[in-house]
N, C-alpha and C positions, 0 to 999 in steps of 0.2 A: 054237788060235790066236785072239788078239783083235785086231781091226782097230785101226789107229791112229786118233786123233781130232784133228780141227782144230776149235778152239773160237773162236767170234766173240763177244767181250765188248764192252760199250759203256760210255762214260763217263756215259751217262744213258739214260733211255728216249727213243726217237725218234732215236737216233744213226744208225740205219741197219743194225742187226744183222740183222734179218730179210731185208732186201734183199740184203745182201752174202752171207749164208749161202745164199740161193737161188741167187745167181750162182755160188758155189763148188760147190754141188751139181751144177749143170749142167757147169761147167768140168771137174771131176774125172770125171764120168760120161762126158764126151766123150773122155777119155783111156782109156776102157775099163774103169774101176774100177766095181765094184758099190758104190754109195754109198747111205747111209741118213741122213736128217736126224734130229735129236733136240733136244728142249727139255724139260727135266725138269718144269718147272712154268710154265705160261702163264696170264696173266690177260687174258682177252678175252671179249667177247660175240660175236665173229665165230668161228663154229665150222662144221665140216664133218662129214658122216657118213662113217665109214670102217669097215673090217673089224676085228673082234676076233679074237684067236687061237682062240677056240672056235667061230668060224664065224658069229657074230652081227654086230650093228652097234653102234657106239658113236660118240662125238664127240671130236674134237680141235680145237685151235686152227687157224684157216685158214692161218696162216703155215707150219706144218709140212705141212699138206696140199699147198700149192703147192711147198714144197721137195721133197717126195717126187715130185711130178709132174716137177719139174725134173731130179731124179736118175734118172727113168725107172723108178721102183719103185712098187709098190702102196702107197698110204697105209694105215697101220694104227695102232691105238691106242698101241702101245709107243713110237711116235715122239714122243708128247706124253702121258706117263702121267698127269700131273696138269693139269687145266684148271680154273681158277677163273673163274667167270662172275659178275661183280659184280651184286648185286641192290640194294644201297644202299651208302652211303659206308663203312659198317663191317660189311658182310655180303656173303658170296659163296656161290654154290652150288659145291660141290666135286664135280668129275667125276674119278673114278679109273678108269683103264684104260677110259675111254669111258662109264662108268656113274655116275649120281648117287649120292653117299653122304651121306645126311642125318646120319649119325653124325659123319663127319669135318667136315661143315659146322658142327656145334654145338661143336666143340672149339676151345680157345684156339690162337692161331697157332703158338706154339712147340711146344706138345705135339703139334699136328697134324703139324708138320714131322718130328718124330722117328718118328711112325707111318708117314709116307709114304716115308722114305728107303729102306727095304728094297725096296719095290716099284719105286721109281725106279732103284735100282742093278741090280735084276734085269732090268728092261726094257732098260736100256742095255747090260748084259753080253750079253743075247740078241741084240741088234742087232749088236754087235761080232763075235759069233761067226758071224753069217750074212752079213757084208758085208766088203768090202775096206777101206772107210773110212767113218767116221761124222763128219758135219759137225754140230757142236753149236752151238746158239744160247743165249747167256746171257739173263738178264732184268734190266732196269733197269741198275744199276751193281754191279760186284763189290765196291765199296768202301763199301757200306752198313754202317758199323761197328756200327750198332745191331741189325743182323739177322745178323751173321756167325755168332753161336753157333747159330743155327737155319737156316742157309743149306743149301738142297738143290738149288739151281739154278745157282749160279756156281762158287764156289771149291771146294765139296765135290766137285762133278762134275769139275772140273779136276784135283783131286788124285787122285780115283778112277781116272781114265783116263790120267794124266800127259799131258794134252792139250797140243798145240802151239797156244798162244793168240795171237790178234790182239786188240788193243784199239782200238776205233773211236770217233772223235769227230766230231761234226757241226760242221765249220768254218764253215758258213754262219751258225750262231748266234753266232759270235764266242767268243773265249776258249778255243779248242781246245787250245793248248799248256798253259795252266793246268789244263784238265780232264784232259789226259793225265798231266801231272806229278803233279797232286793225287791222281788215282786210283792211280797207281803208288806214291806215297809212303804211302798208307794200306793197301796190301796187305802181308800178312805176307811175310817174306823168302822162304819156300819157294814161295809163289805168284808172286812177282816173277820167280823163275827160270823159270817156265813161259811168260813172255811172249816171243814170237818177234818181234813187231813192232807198231808203231803204224800206224794208218790214218787219214788225214784224208779225211773223206767230204763230198760235196756242195760241192766247191770251185768258186768263181766268181772269175775274175780272172786276173792275170798270175802264173804259177807262180814266176817269178824273185823275186817280192816275199816269198816264204816264207823265203828264206835270210836270216840263218843260223839260223832257228828250229829246224828239224829237227836240224841238227848240234849246237846247244847242248843240245837235249833229249836227244840220245844221250849227250853228255858227262855230263849230270846223272844219267842212268838206266842207261846201257849198252844201251838198247833202240833199234834203228834204226827210222826211219819207212819202211815198206816200200811205201806207196802213197799217192798223192794222187789221189782219184777225183773227176773233175768232176761237177757237178750234171747229172743226166739227167732232163729233164722229159718228161712223158707216156710214161713207160717201160712202162706197161701192167700193172704188178703192184699189187694192192690194198695199201694201207697196213694194217698189222696191226690197228689200232684205228679204221679209217675215215679220213676226211679231216679236215683242220683248217681253220678259218676259216669265214667267212660263206657262201661259195659255192664250189662245185666247179669252176666255170668253163664255158667253151664250147669245143667242138671246132672245128676249122677249117671254113671255108665260110660262105655266107650263112645267117643265122638262119632256121630252118624250124620249130623246135619248142622250147618251154620246158617243162621237166619239174621240178616242185617236189616235194621229199621232206620230209615233216613230220619235223622233227628233235627228237623228244622226248628227255627226260633219260635214258631207259633204252633208247634205240635199239639195235638189234642187227642182225647179219648185213649190215652195210653193204657189205662187200666184193663182194656179188653185183651191185652197181650200177656197179662200176668200168668195165665195157665201155661204158656210156653216155657216159663222158667222151671216148670216141674216135669217136663217131658224128658224121660231118660235119653241121654245121648245127644240132646239138642243144646247148641250154644247160641245164645242170643246176644247180639251186640248192637251198639249205636253206631251209625255211620255219619261222620261229619266231614270226611274227606275221602277222595277216591281210593286211597290205600286201604280204607276200612272195608271196601267192597271186594277186595282181591280174593278173599277166601270164601265169599258168600255163595251158598247154594241157592238161597232164596233172598230176594230183596223186597221189603215191604215199604210202601209209601203210606203212612198212616194219615189220620185225619189232621186237618189244619184249621185254625181259627182265621188265618189270613193266607189263603191259598196263593194269590198272586205274589205276595211278599215272599213266601217260602219258595216259590218257583225262582224268583230272582236270586235268592240265597243259594239254591241248588246250582244255578249257573255260575255264580261267583266262585263257588267251591270247586267247580269242575265235575260235580257229581252227575250232571246231565249226560256227559259223554261216557262216563264209566257205566252209568245205568243202561245207556243205549247199546254199548258193547256187550254187556251182560245179556241183554235181551236178544241181541243178534246171534249170540252163541247158543241160544235155546234155553238160557237160564230162566228160572221161574221168577216172575215179577207179579206182585199183588198190590193193587191200589185200593184203599178203602176211603170212601167219602171224598174228602179233599184230595186224597191220593189218586182216586179215580179221575177226578177233574184234571189233575196234573198230567195224567197219561194221555189226555186228548189233545186236540189241535189248537183250540182257542177257548179263552174265558172272556165272556162279554158281560159287562156290568153297567146297566143303564140307570141304576138306582143308587150308586155309590155304596154298595154293600161291601165289596171286597176289592175290586179293581180289575181293570182289563189286563190280559196277559196272553202271550202265546204259550201253548202247552208243549209238552215234550214230544208230541207226535207219534207216540207208540200205539195209539188207538185212534181211529177216525171218528172222534166224538166232538160235539159242540156243547159247551156249557154256558147257560145264561143264568145270571143271578136274579132270583125273584125278590120282590119286596118282602113277601111273607115267607117264613121259615116252615119247612116240612118237619113235623115232630110227631112220630108215630111208631108203634111196634109193627113188626112185619113178619109174615111167614112166607117162605119162598122155597123153591126147589131148583137144584142145578140141573140143567138140560141143554147140552150142546154137543154136536158131533166132534167139535174141535177139542173139547175137554178130554175126550176118551183117548187121545193120542199124546197129550201133553203131561207136564208134571203135576197137574191138578186132576188127573184121571180118577183118583179115588173119590172125588166129590160128585162125579157123574151120577145123577138120579137121586141124590141125597136131599131129603127135606130138612130145612133149617129154619131157625127163627132168630130174630134179633130186633134191632131198632134203628130208626133213621132220624138224623138231626142234620138238616142241610138247607141252605138257601138256594144252592145251585140246582138247576133243572137241566138234565143232560139227554141228548139224543144223538143219533147217527149223523155224521157230516156227510150228507147225500153226495156232494161233489167229489169228496175223497173216495167214497165207496164206488161211485160210478167210474172213477178213474182207475179202479183196479186194486184198491186197498181194502181187502175183505174185513168185515166185522160181523161177529155172530153174537146174538143174545145168549148169555150163558146162565143167568139167574132170573127166574120169573116169579112174580107174585103168585101165590097159590090160588088166590081168589080171582084176580082179574086177568092173570096171564101176562101182564105188562112187564117189560124188562126192568130188572133191578141191578143187572150187571152184564158186562160185555167182555168178550175175549177176542184175540186175533185168530187168524186161521190156523196158526201153528199150535194154539192152545197154551202157550207159555206165559202170555201177558194177559192178566185177568184184573178187571176193575169192578168193584162192588159199591153200592150205596148201603149195604147192610153192615152195621156194627154188631160185634158180639160173636163172630164166627167161631173163634177159638175157645169160647166159654161153654161150648156144647160137647158133651161126651161123645156123641155120635161122630162129630167131626174129628176130634182127637184120635178116636179109634180108627177111623178111615184113613187119615193122613199118616199117623205115626204108629198105629197098633198099640196105643198107650192109653192108660186111664190115669187121671190125676184126681186128687181128693175132691169130692163134691162139696158145694158150699156148706151144707149142714155139717159135714165132717170138719171143715175149716173152723166154723163158728164154735163147735163143741170143743175143739182143741184150744182155741183162744180162751174160751170161758174157763176151761179147766186150768189152764196155765195161769191166768190172772187171779182167779179165786184162790188158788193154792198158795199165793204169796201175799195175800192180805192178812193182817193180824186176825186171829180168831174172833169171830163175831162182828168184825168191822163192817162187812157188807150188809149184814142184817141190821146193824145199828143205823146205817144210812137211811133205812126206811122209817125210822122213828122220828117224831117231831123234834 
């Protein structure tokens, strides 16, 4: 038996496919169905560490990770068999079933797609055999006519599964009816027949003003508009590719803390900072020029897909001097993964992974890029006398868990330490005791290889005395919001042949 599939397509990137697919995973799981998410090919530098069928660890896009949590099933690599991690405008790292493939990364796009399809189809078929329902997310638009012959993520998946398809458009952008009609018009006849309904997403205003648009659209296409979903602010789910715009905003309450995140061109793993948007009194902003750091209490250097290139960008912008001045004043600095590597003295790349570069010199660390990537979940504990006297004092003695995704291997720069630049291990693997993070003697500059720090309630409570909604609360709210705005019986009808 093969499980039925509901597929969420979009008229464009950013239409809300990931968001709605997550809500549907939770909705159908609450009906007692065993639900799995799926996206054949994802392009994102936001990734999570999940299980592989062989018992190891690999990485998938964050969207499918959260969809699996919403469905109440264990995330695994078959849920996103192909992950493309952009390294430049015309180049991406190809991750197949959780593992980097240099061979596939070197192939032309169309040739690569044909090689990937058998793996995609097998992963999907195995999920269908083990579940009651698969909720599939498309990518971009299914009407990319220049790519239809090599498509492995939209129409080919829909045909393979005879999926019951929804087509979503972001009405807040304007032009939603034209987007829906134009997408429908460009689809081949066989794929049009798979469309069960249109969805207008992120609606603001008076619903009565939509008429007679949905009725006329149905007359033109034969496809009903099944839902008009109001815009839901502060819903608590990370955007698939991070936030947009110059600032992430401020949570409710009197301003107590300003946190600036250095937003380099190759920034990655932004989704781990989503909980900070909900901490009362915390203002989160992107820093792209020195003036953006003027009011910052904390500065965070996030992950980077191209650490050496982002270091060059920091220097071009003058952010390196502003960061050094902030640290010299005792201001809090946190580097995570690529950000940790930037805080060190030097980056050495013998394998052409990232590039050689001089670091910012705020921690006496050496990073060498290894040929193979470290991909693993980790449990660790904060322990350093320096932490007790610095801005990160609340972390002292705290057990934490998260994940690692990095090529770089980092250790103390023995010459710098011997010359009198102190370095203290600040975060230790719970099992091995090996360092996973370091800080300076003053305790204000802290670098970690552990992603996911701010997603843990114990950390938010320690640092801010605050609690934000837990993932299950977020998923339930999303499911309630989406289900309430579908036509009566429409979500049940999607389960029917």
